TORPA-4810 file (N, C-alpha, C, O; in nm, 3 decimals):
<nodes>
NODE_1_4.084_6.967_3.372_4.209_6.895_3.392_4.326_6.987_3.361_4.325_7.056_3.259_M
NODE_2_4.424_6.988_3.448_4.540_7.076_3.428_4.667_6.994_3.422_4.676_6.890_3.488_T
NODE_3_4.766_7.038_3.343_4.887_6.960_3.324_4.971_6.942_3.448_5.057_6.854_3.451_P
NODE_4_4.950_7.025_3.554_5.029_7.009_3.674_4.967_6.910_3.773_5.024_6.882_3.878_D
NODE_5_4.849_6.857_3.738_4.785_6.758_3.824_4.860_6.626_3.813_4.885_6.578_3.702_K
NODE_6_4.897_6.566_3.926_4.974_6.442_3.928_4.881_6.324_3.903_4.780_6.308_3.971_R
NODE_7_4.916_6.243_3.807_4.838_6.123_3.776_4.935_6.006_3.780_5.000_5.975_3.680_I
NODE_8_4.943_5.942_3.894_5.047_5.842_3.916_5.032_5.718_3.829_5.132_5.657_3.790_D
NODE_9_4.907_5.681_3.797_4.886_5.557_3.723_4.857_5.581_3.575_4.799_5.494_3.508_D
NODE_10_4.896_5.697_3.523_4.870_5.729_3.383_4.983_5.682_3.294_5.100_5.709_3.321_A
NODE_11_4.948_5.611_3.188_5.045_5.577_3.084_5.050_5.688_2.980_5.156_5.717_2.924_A
NODE_12_4.935_5.749_2.954_4.923_5.861_2.860_4.837_5.967_2.926_4.726_5.938_2.972_V
NODE_13_4.885_6.090_2.931_4.805_6.202_2.983_4.817_6.319_2.888_4.926_6.364_2.854_S
NODE_14_4.703_6.368_2.844_4.695_6.470_2.739_4.614_6.588_2.790_4.507_6.570_2.848_I
NODE_15_4.665_6.709_2.769_4.599_6.829_2.820_4.593_6.935_2.709_4.695_6.988_2.667_F
NODE_16_4.473_6.964_2.665_4.449_7.070_2.565_4.536_7.053_2.441_4.577_7.153_2.381_S
NODE_17_4.563_6.932_2.402_4.651_6.907_2.288_4.583_6.951_2.158_4.468_6.917_2.131_L
NODE_18_4.656_7.028_2.079_4.600_7.088_1.957_4.703_7.083_1.845_4.822_7.106_1.866_T
NODE_19_4.654_7.052_1.725_4.738_7.062_1.606_4.661_7.136_1.499_4.554_7.094_1.456_K
NODE_20_4.718_7.248_1.457_4.656_7.330_1.354_4.743_7.335_1.228_4.866_7.333_1.235_R
NODE_21_4.675_7.342_1.117_4.739_7.367_0.988_4.675_7.494_0.934_4.570_7.489_0.869_Y
NODE_22_4.738_7.608_0.961_4.676_7.734_0.926_4.552_7.754_1.011_4.559_7.751_1.134_G
NODE_23_4.438_7.775_0.947_4.313_7.795_1.020_4.241_7.664_1.051_4.140_7.663_1.120_E
NODE_24_4.294_7.554_1.000_4.227_7.425_1.018_4.285_7.353_1.139_4.407_7.336_1.150_I
NODE_25_4.198_7.311_1.230_4.240_7.237_1.349_4.218_7.088_1.323_4.104_7.041_1.320_A
NODE_26_4.327_7.014_1.305_4.316_6.870_1.286_4.280_6.801_1.418_4.204_6.705_1.420_A
NODE_27_4.335_6.854_1.528_4.302_6.809_1.664_4.288_6.934_1.748_4.371_7.025_1.741_V
NODE_28_4.182_6.940_1.830_4.154_7.063_1.903_4.125_7.037_2.050_4.030_6.966_2.083_S
NODE_29_4.207_7.094_2.139_4.184_7.092_2.284_4.153_6.952_2.337_4.055_6.932_2.408_D
NODE_30_4.237_6.858_2.302_4.216_6.720_2.343_4.264_6.697_2.486_4.381_6.722_2.517_L
NODE_31_4.175_6.651_2.573_4.207_6.611_2.710_4.177_6.462_2.725_4.066_6.417_2.693_D
NODE_32_4.274_6.386_2.772_4.255_6.241_2.781_4.358_6.181_2.875_4.475_6.218_2.870_L
NODE_33_4.315_6.089_2.959_4.407_6.014_3.046_4.381_5.866_3.027_4.268_5.819_3.038_V
NODE_34_4.488_5.792_2.998_4.479_5.647_2.984_4.567_5.584_3.090_4.687_5.610_3.096_I
NODE_35_4.508_5.503_3.174_4.582_5.441_3.284_4.670_5.328_3.234_4.646_5.269_3.128_K
NODE_36_4.772_5.299_3.311_4.861_5.188_3.279_4.782_5.058_3.273_4.696_5.031_3.357_K
NODE_37_4.813_4.978_3.171_4.749_4.847_3.159_4.619_4.846_3.083_4.559_4.740_3.065_G
NODE_38_4.573_4.962_3.038_4.448_4.968_2.961_4.474_4.933_2.814_4.585_4.948_2.763_E
NODE_39_4.368_4.885_2.748_4.365_4.878_2.601_4.264_4.983_2.557_4.144_4.967_2.576_I
NODE_40_4.315_5.090_2.499_4.231_5.204_2.463_4.198_5.200_2.315_4.287_5.193_2.231_F
NODE_41_4.070_5.204_2.284_4.024_5.207_2.145_3.987_5.348_2.106_3.895_5.407_2.164_G
NODE_42_4.057_5.404_2.008_4.036_5.541_1.962_3.957_5.536_1.834_4.009_5.495_1.730_F
NODE_43_3.831_5.578_1.840_3.739_5.566_1.727_3.713_5.701_1.662_3.727_5.806_1.725_L
NODE_44_3.675_5.696_1.535_3.640_5.818_1.463_3.641_5.794_1.314_3.708_5.703_1.265_G
NODE_45_3.566_5.876_1.243_3.559_5.864_1.097_3.692_5.900_1.034_3.778_5.958_1.100_H
NODE_46_3.710_5.868_0.909_3.831_5.907_0.837_3.845_6.059_0.839_3.750_6.131_0.809_N
NODE_47_3.963_6.106_0.876_3.986_6.249_0.883_3.947_6.311_1.016_3.951_6.434_1.030_G
NODE_48_3.910_6.229_1.114_3.868_6.283_1.244_3.985_6.338_1.324_3.966_6.423_1.412_A
NODE_49_4.107_6.290_1.294_4.226_6.338_1.366_4.295_6.231_1.447_4.384_6.261_1.526_G
NODE_50_4.255_6.106_1.429_4.313_5.997_1.508_4.462_5.979_1.480_4.543_5.972_1.573_K
NODE_51_4.498_5.971_1.352_4.638_5.951_1.318_4.723_6.072_1.356_4.837_6.057_1.400_T
NODE_52_4.668_6.191_1.341_4.740_6.312_1.384_4.769_6.305_1.533_4.878_6.342_1.577_T
NODE_53_4.672_6.259_1.611_4.692_6.246_1.755_4.805_6.147_1.786_4.893_6.176_1.866_T
NODE_54_4.801_6.032_1.722_4.906_5.931_1.744_5.041_5.984_1.702_5.141_5.958_1.769_V
NODE_55_5.046_6.057_1.592_5.174_6.112_1.546_5.232_6.211_1.647_5.354_6.221_1.662_N
NODE_56_5.145_6.285_1.715_5.195_6.374_1.820_5.242_6.295_1.941_5.346_6.328_1.999_M
NODE_57_5.169_6.193_1.979_5.204_6.115_2.097_5.330_6.033_2.077_5.399_5.999_2.173_L
NODE_58_5.361_6.000_1.952_5.482_5.923_1.923_5.598_6.013_1.881_5.702_5.964_1.837_T
NODE_59_5.581_6.142_1.895_5.682_6.247_1.868_5.713_6.264_1.720_5.814_6.326_1.685_T
NODE_60_5.629_6.212_1.632_5.650_6.229_1.489_5.601_6.365_1.440_5.638_6.410_1.331_L
NODE_61_5.517_6.429_1.521_5.456_6.556_1.482_5.450_6.646_1.605_5.405_6.604_1.711_L
NODE_62_5.495_6.769_1.589_5.496_6.862_1.702_5.357_6.924_1.721_5.297_6.970_1.624_A
NODE_63_5.305_6.927_1.844_5.177_6.994_1.869_5.187_7.143_1.845_5.294_7.203_1.859_P
NODE_64_5.075_7.203_1.808_5.070_7.349_1.797_5.067_7.410_1.936_5.133_7.511_1.963_T
NODE_65_4.989_7.348_2.024_4.985_7.390_2.163_4.928_7.276_2.247_4.883_7.175_2.194_C
NODE_66_4.931_7.295_2.378_4.890_7.189_2.468_5.007_7.098_2.502_5.117_7.114_2.448_G
NODE_67_4.984_7.004_2.592_5.090_6.915_2.636_5.041_6.770_2.637_4.921_6.743_2.642_T
NODE_68_5.137_6.679_2.632_5.107_6.537_2.644_5.228_6.468_2.704_5.342_6.500_2.673_A
NODE_69_5.201_6.372_2.791_5.306_6.291_2.851_5.275_6.145_2.824_5.162_6.099_2.840_R
NODE_70_5.378_6.073_2.781_5.366_5.930_2.755_5.471_5.859_2.839_5.589_5.892_2.833_V
NODE_71_5.427_5.761_2.917_5.516_5.690_3.009_5.589_5.786_3.102_5.702_5.761_3.144_A
NODE_72_5.523_5.898_3.132_5.579_5.995_3.226_5.664_6.104_3.166_5.713_6.190_3.238_G
NODE_73_5.682_6.103_3.033_5.771_6.201_2.968_5.695_6.289_2.870_5.602_6.244_2.802_Y
NODE_74_5.737_6.414_2.864_5.672_6.513_2.779_5.710_6.490_2.632_5.828_6.480_2.599_D
NODE_75_5.610_6.481_2.545_5.637_6.448_2.404_5.708_6.562_2.332_5.776_6.538_2.232_V
NODE_76_5.692_6.685_2.379_5.755_6.799_2.312_5.897_6.823_2.357_5.981_6.865_2.278_S
NODE_77_5.926_6.797_2.484_6.055_6.834_2.541_6.142_6.715_2.580_6.261_6.732_2.609_H
NODE_78_6.086_6.596_2.582_6.162_6.476_2.620_6.137_6.364_2.519_6.114_6.248_2.555_Q
NODE_79_6.144_6.401_2.392_6.111_6.308_2.285_6.194_6.181_2.286_6.140_6.073_2.262_G
NODE_80_6.323_6.192_2.313_6.408_6.073_2.310_6.369_5.976_2.421_6.377_5.855_2.402_S
NODE_81_6.328_6.028_2.537_6.285_5.942_2.647_6.152_5.875_2.614_6.131_5.758_2.647_E
NODE_82_6.063_5.949_2.548_5.936_5.890_2.505_5.961_5.775_2.409_5.904_5.667_2.425_V
NODE_83_6.046_5.798_2.311_6.070_5.696_2.208_6.132_5.569_2.264_6.112_5.461_2.209_R
NODE_84_6.207_5.581_2.373_6.265_5.462_2.436_6.157_5.372_2.497_6.178_5.252_2.516_K
NODE_85_6.042_5.431_2.525_5.941_5.361_2.604_5.814_5.327_2.528_5.718_5.277_2.585_R
NODE_86_5.815_5.354_2.397_5.696_5.325_2.318_5.731_5.235_2.200_5.844_5.231_2.153_I
NODE_87_5.629_5.163_2.155_5.637_5.091_2.029_5.529_5.147_1.938_5.428_5.199_1.985_G
NODE_88_5.551_5.137_1.807_5.455_5.197_1.713_5.442_5.111_1.588_5.541_5.077_1.524_Y
NODE_89_5.318_5.075_1.557_5.288_5.004_1.434_5.198_5.093_1.349_5.079_5.107_1.379_L
NODE_90_5.252_5.153_1.242_5.169_5.238_1.155_5.073_5.154_1.072_5.086_5.032_1.063_P
NODE_91_4.977_5.221_1.011_4.877_5.149_0.931_4.943_5.072_0.817_4.908_4.956_0.792_E
NODE_92_5.036_5.135_0.749_5.107_5.069_0.639_5.254_5.054_0.677_5.338_5.137_0.642_N
NODE_93_5.282_4.948_0.750_5.418_4.927_0.799_5.513_4.902_0.682_5.479_4.830_0.588_V
NODE_94_5.631_4.961_0.688_5.727_4.952_0.579_5.852_4.877_0.622_5.906_4.899_0.731_Q
NODE_95_5.898_4.787_0.534_6.023_4.714_0.557_6.107_4.718_0.430_6.059_4.757_0.323_F
NODE_96_6.233_4.679_0.444_6.318_4.664_0.326_6.277_4.534_0.257_6.296_4.425_0.311_Y
NODE_97_6.220_4.547_0.136_6.159_4.432_0.069_6.259_4.323_0.034_6.223_4.206_0.028_A
NODE_98_6.386_4.360_0.011_6.486_4.262_-0.031_6.556_4.195_0.087_6.643_4.110_0.068_N
NODE_99_6.517_4.233_0.209_6.573_4.170_0.329_6.470_4.076_0.391_6.349_4.095_0.374_L
NODE_100_6.517_3.975_0.461_6.427_3.884_0.530_6.370_3.950_0.654_6.413_4.057_0.696_T
NODE_101_6.270_3.882_0.712_6.211_3.934_0.835_6.317_3.948_0.943_6.323_4.050_1.012_A
NODE_102_6.401_3.847_0.959_6.506_3.852_1.060_6.606_3.964_1.031_6.648_4.034_1.123_R
NODE_103_6.643_3.982_0.906_6.739_4.088_0.870_6.681_4.226_0.897_6.751_4.316_0.945_E
NODE_104_6.552_4.244_0.867_6.487_4.371_0.898_6.486_4.397_1.048_6.516_4.507_1.093_N
NODE_105_6.451_4.294_1.125_6.446_4.310_1.270_6.585_4.337_1.328_6.599_4.414_1.423_L
NODE_106_6.688_4.274_1.272_6.824_4.299_1.317_6.863_4.444_1.294_6.927_4.507_1.379_M
NODE_107_6.824_4.497_1.179_6.854_4.637_1.147_6.791_4.730_1.250_6.856_4.820_1.302_Y
NODE_108_6.662_4.707_1.279_6.593_4.793_1.376_6.646_4.773_1.517_6.654_4.868_1.595_F
NODE_109_6.683_4.649_1.551_6.737_4.622_1.685_6.867_4.696_1.707_6.890_4.751_1.814_A
NODE_110_6.952_4.700_1.606_7.079_4.770_1.618_7.058_4.921_1.626_7.129_4.990_1.698_K
NODE_111_6.960_4.971_1.550_6.928_5.114_1.558_6.882_5.151_1.699_6.910_5.260_1.748_L
NODE_112_6.810_5.058_1.763_6.756_5.085_1.896_6.856_5.057_2.007_6.828_5.083_2.124_S
NODE_113_6.972_5.004_1.971_7.074_4.975_2.071_7.040_4.861_2.164_7.080_4.861_2.280_G
NODE_114_6.965_4.764_2.113_6.924_4.650_2.195_7.042_4.556_2.217_7.109_4.515_2.122_I
NODE_115_7.067_4.522_2.341_7.173_4.428_2.372_7.135_4.286_2.333_7.018_4.248_2.341_G
NODE_116_7.233_4.207_2.289_7.211_4.069_2.244_7.091_4.061_2.148_6.995_3.989_2.175_R
NODE_117_7.096_4.134_2.036_6.981_4.142_1.946_6.938_4.008_1.889_6.819_3.985_1.869_P
NODE_118_7.034_3.919_1.861_6.997_3.788_1.804_6.904_3.712_1.896_6.803_3.657_1.853_E
NODE_119_6.939_3.710_2.025_6.857_3.639_2.123_6.721_3.704_2.140_6.620_3.634_2.153_A
NODE_120_6.718_3.837_2.140_6.591_3.908_2.157_6.500_3.886_2.037_6.380_3.867_2.054_R
NODE_121_6.555_3.889_1.916_6.475_3.864_1.796_6.416_3.724_1.800_6.298_3.705_1.769_I
NODE_122_6.497_3.627_1.837_6.450_3.489_1.847_6.335_3.479_1.948_6.235_3.411_1.924_E
NODE_123_6.352_3.547_2.060_6.251_3.544_2.165_6.118_3.604_2.117_6.012_3.547_2.141_E
NODE_124_6.126_3.718_2.051_6.005_3.787_2.006_5.936_3.709_1.895_5.814_3.695_1.897_V
NODE_125_6.012_3.659_1.798_5.951_3.582_1.690_5.881_3.458_1.744_5.773_3.421_1.697_L
NODE_126_5.944_3.393_1.841_5.882_3.276_1.902_5.756_3.314_1.977_5.655_3.243_1.971_D
NODE_127_5.761_3.425_2.049_5.646_3.471_2.127_5.526_3.501_2.037_5.411_3.476_2.076_Y
NODE_128_5.553_3.554_1.918_5.446_3.591_1.824_5.414_3.480_1.724_5.337_3.501_1.630_L
NODE_129_5.473_3.362_1.745_5.452_3.250_1.652_5.486_3.289_1.508_5.414_3.256_1.415_N
NODE_130_5.597_3.359_1.493_5.638_3.408_1.361_5.772_3.350_1.317_5.829_3.396_1.218_A
NODE_131_5.822_3.251_1.389_5.954_3.196_1.357_5.958_3.129_1.221_6.063_3.125_1.156_S
NODE_132_5.846_3.076_1.177_5.844_2.998_1.053_5.879_3.078_0.930_5.931_3.023_0.833_D
NODE_133_5.853_3.207_0.930_5.884_3.288_0.811_5.989_3.394_0.838_5.992_3.497_0.771_Y
NODE_134_6.076_3.369_0.936_6.180_3.466_0.968_6.282_3.482_0.856_6.345_3.586_0.845_Q
NODE_135_6.297_3.379_0.772_6.395_3.386_0.662_6.331_3.419_0.528_6.395_3.410_0.423_N
NODE_136_6.205_3.457_0.532_6.136_3.494_0.409_6.155_3.643_0.382_6.146_3.725_0.474_K
NODE_137_6.182_3.678_0.258_6.201_3.820_0.224_6.068_3.893_0.238_5.963_3.843_0.200_K
NODE_138_6.076_4.013_0.294_5.954_4.087_0.326_5.874_4.124_0.202_5.752_4.140_0.209_M
NODE_139_5.942_4.138_0.089_5.870_4.169_-0.034_5.776_4.059_-0.077_5.684_4.083_-0.155_G
NODE_140_5.798_3.938_-0.028_5.713_3.824_-0.064_5.614_3.789_0.047_5.544_3.688_0.038_A
NODE_141_5.608_3.871_0.152_5.520_3.841_0.265_5.381_3.899_0.245_5.364_4.003_0.181_C
NODE_142_5.282_3.831_0.300_5.145_3.879_0.297_5.128_3.996_0.393_5.216_4.024_0.474_S
NODE_143_5.014_4.063_0.383_4.984_4.174_0.474_4.985_4.126_0.618_5.038_4.194_0.706_K
NODE_144_4.926_4.009_0.644_4.923_3.955_0.779_5.061_3.927_0.834_5.088_3.955_0.951_G
NODE_145_5.149_3.871_0.752_5.287_3.845_0.794_5.358_3.976_0.826_5.429_3.986_0.926_M
NODE_146_5.338_4.076_0.740_5.404_4.205_0.763_5.356_4.269_0.893_5.436_4.329_0.966_K
NODE_147_5.227_4.256_0.922_5.175_4.311_1.046_5.239_4.244_1.167_5.272_4.309_1.266_Q
NODE_148_5.255_4.112_1.158_5.313_4.038_1.270_5.460_4.076_1.290_5.506_4.094_1.403_R
NODE_149_5.534_4.089_1.180_5.673_4.131_1.189_5.679_4.277_1.237_5.771_4.315_1.309_V
NODE_150_5.582_4.356_1.195_5.576_4.494_1.242_5.557_4.503_1.392_5.619_4.587_1.458_G
NODE_151_5.473_4.417_1.447_5.456_4.414_1.592_5.585_4.365_1.658_5.625_4.416_1.763_I
NODE_152_5.650_4.266_1.597_5.778_4.219_1.651_5.877_4.334_1.660_5.945_4.351_1.761_A
NODE_153_5.886_4.413_1.554_5.977_4.527_1.555_5.938_4.628_1.663_6.024_4.687_1.728_Q
NODE_154_5.806_4.648_1.680_5.758_4.748_1.776_5.782_4.709_1.921_5.790_4.796_2.008_A
NODE_155_5.794_4.577_1.949_5.810_4.535_2.088_5.950_4.482_2.120_5.973_4.432_2.230_I
NODE_156_6.042_4.492_2.025_6.178_4.442_2.048_6.240_4.500_2.175_6.307_4.429_2.249_L
NODE_157_6.217_4.627_2.198_6.280_4.695_2.312_6.192_4.696_2.436_6.218_4.773_2.530_H
NODE_158_6.089_4.613_2.439_6.000_4.597_2.555_5.937_4.731_2.597_5.960_4.778_2.708_K
NODE_159_5.858_4.789_2.509_5.800_4.920_2.540_5.692_4.912_2.648_5.633_4.807_2.671_P
NODE_160_5.669_5.025_2.713_5.562_5.034_2.811_5.428_5.060_2.745_5.324_5.011_2.791_E
NODE_161_5.430_5.137_2.636_5.307_5.174_2.565_5.324_5.138_2.418_5.424_5.171_2.355_V
NODE_162_5.223_5.070_2.363_5.226_5.029_2.222_5.115_5.102_2.148_4.998_5.092_2.184_L
NODE_163_5.153_5.175_2.043_5.058_5.247_1.960_5.033_5.168_1.832_5.126_5.129_1.762_F
NODE_164_4.906_5.146_1.801_4.866_5.072_1.681_4.772_5.159_1.600_4.667_5.200_1.649_L
NODE_165_4.808_5.188_1.476_4.726_5.273_1.389_4.656_5.186_1.285_4.719_5.138_1.190_D
NODE_166_4.526_5.165_1.305_4.445_5.079_1.216_4.516_4.945_1.191_4.543_4.911_1.076_E
NODE_167_4.546_4.870_1.296_4.628_4.748_1.281_4.562_4.637_1.199_4.632_4.552_1.144_P
NODE_168_4.428_4.638_1.190_4.360_4.532_1.116_4.330_4.570_0.971_4.270_4.491_0.897_T
NODE_169_4.372_4.689_0.930_4.344_4.735_0.794_4.402_4.640_0.690_4.522_4.610_0.692_S
NODE_170_4.319_4.593_0.600_4.364_4.507_0.491_4.380_4.361_0.527_4.421_4.282_0.442_G
NODE_171_4.349_4.323_0.650_4.364_4.183_0.690_4.236_4.105_0.664_4.126_4.159_0.671_L
NODE_172_4.253_3.975_0.632_4.136_3.890_0.617_4.087_3.851_0.757_4.155_3.878_0.856_D
NODE_173_3.969_3.787_0.768_3.915_3.753_0.901_4.011_3.672_0.988_4.016_3.691_1.109_P
NODE_174_4.086_3.581_0.927_4.182_3.502_1.004_4.292_3.591_1.060_4.333_3.577_1.176_T
NODE_175_4.340_3.682_0.977_4.444_3.774_1.019_4.397_3.867_1.129_4.472_3.898_1.222_G
NODE_176_4.271_3.912_1.119_4.214_3.998_1.223_4.207_3.924_1.356_4.243_3.979_1.460_V
NODE_177_4.162_3.800_1.352_4.152_3.719_1.474_4.290_3.696_1.537_4.306_3.706_1.659_K
NODE_178_4.388_3.665_1.454_4.523_3.641_1.505_4.582_3.767_1.567_4.647_3.761_1.671_Q
NODE_179_4.560_3.880_1.503_4.612_4.006_1.557_4.544_4.040_1.688_4.609_4.088_1.782_L
NODE_180_4.414_4.016_1.696_4.341_4.040_1.820_4.400_3.958_1.935_4.418_4.008_2.046_R
NODE_181_4.431_3.833_1.906_4.490_3.746_2.008_4.626_3.796_2.054_4.660_3.787_2.172_E
NODE_182_4.703_3.850_1.960_4.834_3.906_1.994_4.819_4.028_2.085_4.891_4.041_2.184_I
NODE_183_4.725_4.117_2.052_4.703_4.237_2.131_4.665_4.201_2.275_4.718_4.258_2.370_I
NODE_184_4.572_4.107_2.289_4.530_4.066_2.422_4.644_4.000_2.499_4.657_4.018_2.620_L
NODE_185_4.725_3.925_2.429_4.839_3.857_2.492_4.943_3.957_2.539_4.994_3.945_2.651_K
NODE_186_4.975_4.055_2.458_5.072_4.158_2.497_5.025_4.235_2.619_5.104_4.270_2.706_L
NODE_187_4.896_4.259_2.625_4.840_4.333_2.737_4.837_4.249_2.865_4.877_4.296_2.971_N
NODE_188_4.790_4.125_2.856_4.772_4.043_2.975_4.902_3.983_3.027_4.922_3.973_3.148_S
NODE_189_4.991_3.943_2.935_5.113_3.874_2.976_5.232_3.968_2.995_5.318_3.944_3.080_E
NODE_190_5.236_4.074_2.916_5.351_4.165_2.925_5.315_4.299_2.989_5.402_4.382_3.013_M
NODE_191_5.186_4.318_3.016_5.144_4.439_3.085_5.151_4.566_3.003_5.152_4.676_3.059_G
NODE_192_5.156_4.553_2.872_5.166_4.673_2.787_5.033_4.749_2.785_4.926_4.690_2.774_M
NODE_193_5.044_4.880_2.796_4.930_4.967_2.768_4.922_4.981_2.617_5.023_5.002_2.551_T
NODE_194_4.801_4.968_2.562_4.787_4.970_2.416_4.689_5.080_2.376_4.577_5.088_2.426_I
NODE_195_4.734_5.162_2.284_4.655_5.273_2.228_4.630_5.237_2.082_4.722_5.236_2.001_F
NODE_196_4.504_5.208_2.051_4.473_5.153_1.918_4.373_5.241_1.843_4.258_5.257_1.886_M
NODE_197_4.416_5.296_1.733_4.325_5.361_1.639_4.255_5.253_1.558_4.322_5.164_1.504_N
NODE_198_4.125_5.259_1.549_4.057_5.158_1.469_3.919_5.208_1.426_3.861_5.296_1.489_T
NODE_199_3.869_5.149_1.319_3.732_5.178_1.277_3.645_5.052_1.287_3.525_5.056_1.259_H
NODE_200_3.707_4.939_1.328_3.633_4.814_1.340_3.573_4.803_1.480_3.642_4.766_1.575_L
NODE_201_3.446_4.834_1.492_3.381_4.832_1.622_3.374_4.692_1.681_3.374_4.675_1.803_L
NODE_202_3.369_4.592_1.595_3.366_4.455_1.644_3.494_4.422_1.720_3.491_4.350_1.820_S
NODE_203_3.606_4.475_1.674_3.734_4.451_1.741_3.743_4.529_1.872_3.804_4.482_1.969_E
NODE_204_3.685_4.648_1.876_3.682_4.725_1.999_3.609_4.647_2.108_3.655_4.641_2.222_V
NODE_205_3.497_4.588_2.072_3.417_4.513_2.169_3.492_4.392_2.223_3.467_4.349_2.335_A
NODE_206_3.583_4.337_2.143_3.653_4.215_2.183_3.788_4.240_2.248_3.845_4.149_2.309_K
NODE_207_3.841_4.360_2.236_3.976_4.385_2.287_3.987_4.500_2.386_4.068_4.493_2.478_T
NODE_208_3.909_4.605_2.371_3.934_4.730_2.444_3.863_4.736_2.579_3.751_4.687_2.595_C
NODE_209_3.932_4.796_2.676_3.873_4.818_2.808_3.815_4.958_2.820_3.729_4.982_2.905_S
NODE_210_3.861_5.050_2.737_3.814_5.188_2.741_3.813_5.242_2.599_3.896_5.203_2.516_I
NODE_211_3.720_5.332_2.569_3.710_5.387_2.434_3.702_5.539_2.438_3.659_5.599_2.537_I
NODE_212_3.745_5.600_2.329_3.727_5.742_2.308_3.682_5.763_2.165_3.724_5.690_2.075_G
NODE_213_3.597_5.860_2.143_3.547_5.889_2.008_3.586_6.031_1.970_3.554_6.127_2.041_I
NODE_214_3.653_6.043_1.858_3.698_6.172_1.806_3.611_6.210_1.686_3.587_6.128_1.598_L
NODE_215_3.566_6.334_1.684_3.486_6.383_1.573_3.534_6.522_1.535_3.531_6.614_1.618_S
NODE_216_3.577_6.538_1.411_3.626_6.667_1.361_3.730_6.727_1.456_3.729_6.846_1.484_R
NODE_217_3.821_6.640_1.504_3.932_6.686_1.586_3.903_6.703_1.732_3.993_6.740_1.808_G
NODE_218_3.780_6.679_1.775_3.743_6.696_1.915_3.698_6.564_1.976_3.629_6.484_1.912_R
NODE_219_3.737_6.542_2.100_3.695_6.423_2.172_3.552_6.444_2.220_3.526_6.533_2.301_L
NODE_220_3.460_6.362_2.172_3.320_6.379_2.208_3.271_6.272_2.305_3.159_6.280_2.355_I
NODE_221_3.356_6.171_2.331_3.315_6.066_2.425_3.438_5.993_2.475_3.533_5.969_2.400_Y
NODE_222_3.434_5.956_2.604_3.544_5.879_2.664_3.493_5.808_2.789_3.453_5.874_2.886_N
NODE_223_3.494_5.676_2.788_3.450_5.600_2.904_3.491_5.455_2.886_3.536_5.415_2.778_D
NODE_224_3.476_5.376_2.992_3.507_5.233_2.981_3.404_5.166_2.891_3.291_5.215_2.877_S
NODE_225_3.442_5.055_2.832_3.349_4.983_2.746_3.232_4.931_2.827_3.118_4.935_2.781_L
NODE_226_3.259_4.882_2.947_3.150_4.831_3.031_3.048_4.939_3.062_2.928_4.915_3.050_D
NODE_227_3.095_5.057_3.103_3.003_5.166_3.135_2.928_5.213_3.011_2.811_5.252_3.019_E
NODE_228_2.995_5.210_2.897_2.931_5.251_2.772_2.814_5.159_2.740_2.706_5.205_2.703_T
NODE_229_2.836_5.029_2.753_2.731_4.932_2.723_2.614_4.946_2.822_2.498_4.925_2.784_L
NODE_230_2.644_4.981_2.947_2.538_5.002_3.046_2.459_5.129_3.015_2.337_5.132_3.025_K
NODE_231_2.532_5.234_2.979_2.469_5.364_2.956_2.377_5.361_2.835_2.272_5.426_2.833_R
NODE_232_2.416_5.284_2.735_2.336_5.277_2.612_2.271_5.139_2.599_2.275_5.078_2.493_F
NODE_233_2.211_5.091_2.708_2.157_4.956_2.710_2.039_4.937_2.615_2.004_4.824_2.581_K
NODE_234_1.978_5.048_2.572_1.865_5.036_2.479_1.910_5.020_2.335_1.829_4.987_2.248_D
NODE_235_2.040_5.044_2.308_2.091_5.026_2.173_2.120_4.877_2.149_2.152_4.804_2.242_E
NODE_236_2.108_4.835_2.026_2.120_4.692_1.994_2.264_4.646_1.975_2.292_4.527_1.987_N
NODE_237_2.355_4.738_1.944_2.492_4.698_1.915_2.586_4.815_1.940_2.543_4.929_1.958_S
NODE_238_2.716_4.785_1.941_2.815_4.890_1.957_2.810_4.987_1.839_2.838_5.106_1.854_L
NODE_239_2.775_4.935_1.722_2.761_5.022_1.605_2.652_5.126_1.628_2.669_5.244_1.595_E
NODE_240_2.539_5.082_1.687_2.430_5.176_1.716_2.472_5.278_1.821_2.436_5.396_1.812_D
NODE_241_2.548_5.234_1.921_2.598_5.326_2.024_2.690_5.430_1.961_2.679_5.549_1.990_I
NODE_242_2.778_5.385_1.875_2.873_5.476_1.810_2.798_5.581_1.728_2.829_5.700_1.735_Y
NODE_243_2.701_5.537_1.651_2.625_5.630_1.567_2.546_5.728_1.653_2.534_5.846_1.618_L
NODE_244_2.492_5.680_1.765_2.416_5.767_1.854_2.506_5.876_1.913_2.467_5.992_1.919_S
NODE_245_2.626_5.838_1.955_2.719_5.935_2.012_2.764_6.034_1.905_2.774_6.154_1.931_I
NODE_246_2.791_5.985_1.784_2.834_6.073_1.675_2.725_6.175_1.643_2.754_6.293_1.621_Q
NODE_247_2.601_6.132_1.642_2.491_6.223_1.611_2.478_6.333_1.716_2.452_6.449_1.684_E
NODE_248_2.497_6.296_1.844_2.487_6.394_1.952_2.608_6.486_1.955_2.599_6.602_1.995_K
NODE_249_2.726_6.430_1.909_2.848_6.509_1.911_2.854_6.610_1.799_2.951_6.684_1.788_G
</nodes>
């Protein structure tokens, strides 16, 4: 795959993307294309390089070499255009604890230059069924509430691509189910392409259309979930498939 190859339906296209820290390669020669409208599940053990990859794709971290385009724009040379078109929910989303959910969202909306922010915040909170705690201070909110407000903040500007870094981390089963429903809703109703780092294989099976597996900074597997299940039909579960691929990788 070469960076000059035209991929008209790509939401994310990555070519030989690499991030090194001295002699250590956190991500090495990553090639990956995610089509518009996909829910991509990015799997890998702790330290595999998943978060480093997302940080490069969201322009938070400069690649050592290689290229990546998100929503058609180069992450290294057109960072401001990329940021206009993406939403990002980090693993540990941070808010001003002494401000309410609505006040936090207003702050971010104004930073993003969103027109009629009051109306947009109302719309997003209603869409995510989060209106009931809009006046609650974030310092008193549960992890699940913070995640929901975090998604609200990430989609205020109607992004084309939504990046989620371990979105279910620390959530109870009810919170995991609710977040899963939100992800599917954003994809089906709003057409968002979703790039999700996760270690919960059960959630991958219920939400993702395509998966990639990263091991020690290298992509060792990438295919649709349907094809993966067909290819490994002798395995009993997605967990067994994942372990089999990891062992071969």
